[in-house]
N, C-alpha and C positions, 0 to 999 in steps of 0.2 A: 554459479549463483548459490549462496548459502541455502541449505535445505529449508530452514525455518522461514526464510524470506519467501521462497516459492510457495511453501505450504500456506502461509498467511495470505498471500495474494490469491491463490486458487480458492481457498475456503472463503475468503472475503467476497469473491465474485459469486460463488455458489450460495452465499447467504441471500442473494437477491432472487436467483432463478436457476433453473437447470441449464447446463451447457454441454455442447459437444467439445471435444478436445481442441478442435481447430478454432472454434469460436473463442475458447479460453485464451488461446495464443494472441488473437487480435485484441481481445479486451485487456490483456495484461499490458499490451503496448499502448493502446489508444486511451485507456481510462486510468491505468495505474502508472504509466510512464516507465514500465520495465522493458528495456530494449536489449540489454546485454545478456547474452547466454540464454535467451528465451527461445527455445526451439522445440520442435516436436520430440526431439531426442531427450529433452529434459522434462517436458510437460507430461508425456505419457507414462514414463517411469514413476513420476511423482504421483500421478493419479492412481496408478496400480498399487503403489505403496499405501496411499491413503485409503484405498478400497480394502486392502488386506487388514488395515488397522480398524476398519469399521467407521472411518470418518466420512466416507462418501460411498454411494451405492449406484449401481447401474439402474436406469429407469426404463421400464417397459413402455411400449407404445400406448399413448392415451393417458399415462400417469404423470406426465411432466407438468410442472407449474408454469403458468404464463408469467411474463415479466411483471414484477410488482413495482419496480422503480424505473424511472427514466435513466437511460445509460449516460446521457449528457454528451453524446457524440454521434455524428451522423453515421459513421461506420457501425457503431454499437447498436443504433436503432435499426439499421438495415439487417444486422445479424439477428436481432431479436425477432424482427418480422419474418425473416427467412426461416428461423427455427420454428415459429408458430405455424407457418404455412406447410412445412414438411412434417409437422407432427412430432419432431424430436424422437423418432423411433429408433430402435436398435436395428442395425443392419450391417452393411459392409464395414470393413475395417475403417476406422476414422469417423464412424457415425455413432459411436457409443455415446450415450448421454449420461451425465453424472448429476447426482443430487446429494446435497449435504445431509448428514444424519444428525440426530441429537448429540451423539458423541462428537461429531465434527464441529457442531456449533460450540460446544463446551471447549474443545481443543482450540478453535479459532479465537475465542474470547481470552483464553489463557495465554496463547502465543502473542496476541496483539498487545496485551498489557504487560508482558514480560520485559523488564528493563535490561535483560542480559545482552540483547543484541540491538540496542537502540543507538549505538555509538558511531554510526556513520550516516552520511547524507541520504543514501538510498533507502536505508531502513526507516529513517525518520520520515522521508517523503511518502513512503508506502503507508506508514501508520497514519499520517495526516490525511491521506486520500481515503482511509477507512475509519477516520476518527469518529464518525457518527455512531459507531458500535462501541465506543469507549464511554465510560461514565464521565460526567463533567469533571470530577476530581482527578481521574486518570488522564484526561486531556490536559489539564493544567500541569500535572506532574510531567507528562511527556514534553510539554513546551518549556517548562522550567529546566528540565534536564538538558534539552537541546540548547537553550540559551546559555547555560553554564559551560557546555562544551564549546560553543562559539566564542564566548568571552575568553576562555583559555587559549583557543586557537589563535584568536586575534592578537593576544599578547605575544604569543610565540612568533607569529609572522612579523609583527612590528619590531620585535627584538632582532630578528634575523635581518630585517631591512636596514638596521643600523650598523651592520657588520662592515667595518672599514675595508675589509679585504674584497668586498664585492665591487665589480666594475659597474658602470652606469646601466648596462643591459640587464645584468643579474639583479641589480637593485630595483630596476623598473618592474621586473617580473614579480618581485616580492611586494612592491607597493600595489601592483595590480591585484595580487592575491589578497592583500589586506582590504582593499576596497570591495572585493567580492564577499569576503567574510562580513564586512560591515553591512552590506546589503542584505545578506541572509539574516543577520542579527536584527536589523530593523524590521524585517518581515515577521520574525518570530515574536519580537516585542509587540507588534501590532496584533498578531493573533492572540497572544497572551492577554493583552489589554481587553480585546473584544470578548474573549472567553470569560474573563472575570466580570466584565460588565454585564454579560448575559446572565451569569449565575446570580449576580446581585439583584438583577431585575426579577428573576424567577423567585428568589427568596423574599423579596419585598412584596410581590404579588400574592405570595402564599400566606402572608400575614392577615 
C-alpha cells in the first residue's frame, strides 16, 4: 500500500478518537474499505513512523478521548465500546493507544487535499470516505477530477472494444469493463450534483 494512502487512513480515523493498533486494522477494513495489504506488519511501522514525525502520540491511561462520532458499523461500535471499557491504557505489546496531534491534523488535511495521488479508484474511495474533512470547494474539485479520469478511461475502453482483432470473449470483457466505468461515472455525477446543490442551498440561506 502506498505510504500516503495508509497515512491518510490512519490519521483520518484518529481524527475521531484514539485507537489501539489492532482496532485501527479492523476500522481500516470495516469503515474505509481498505483490505489489500492492511496487516499489523504495515500498520505498526506506519504508526511508529508517524509517532517519530510528531503526527501521533502514545496516550497514557485516563487521557484517551471517548468516541465523538458513530462508527457506522456494528464491529466499529463494538470496538469503541470495548476500548472505553478497557480504559485504552498502555500495557502489553499491541495495547498501545494512539492520539493524533495538532501536527498530525495539519498533515492529514494536507494529504487529503493533495491531488498528487488521487488518480486511482482506491485513493478516490478513501478520500470520499473521509470527505467530511474537506472544504466544499475541495470536495467538488475531487469529484470533478475523478469524473474527468473516468470519462477518459471510458473512451479508452470503448475504443479498445472496437478492435476488430478481438474475439467475442475478449470483446465481451471490454464491454463489461465499459459498463463498470459507466456505473462509476453515474455515481460520481450524482455525488457532484448533490454537492453543488447543497452548496447552492447554503449560499442562498446565507443571504
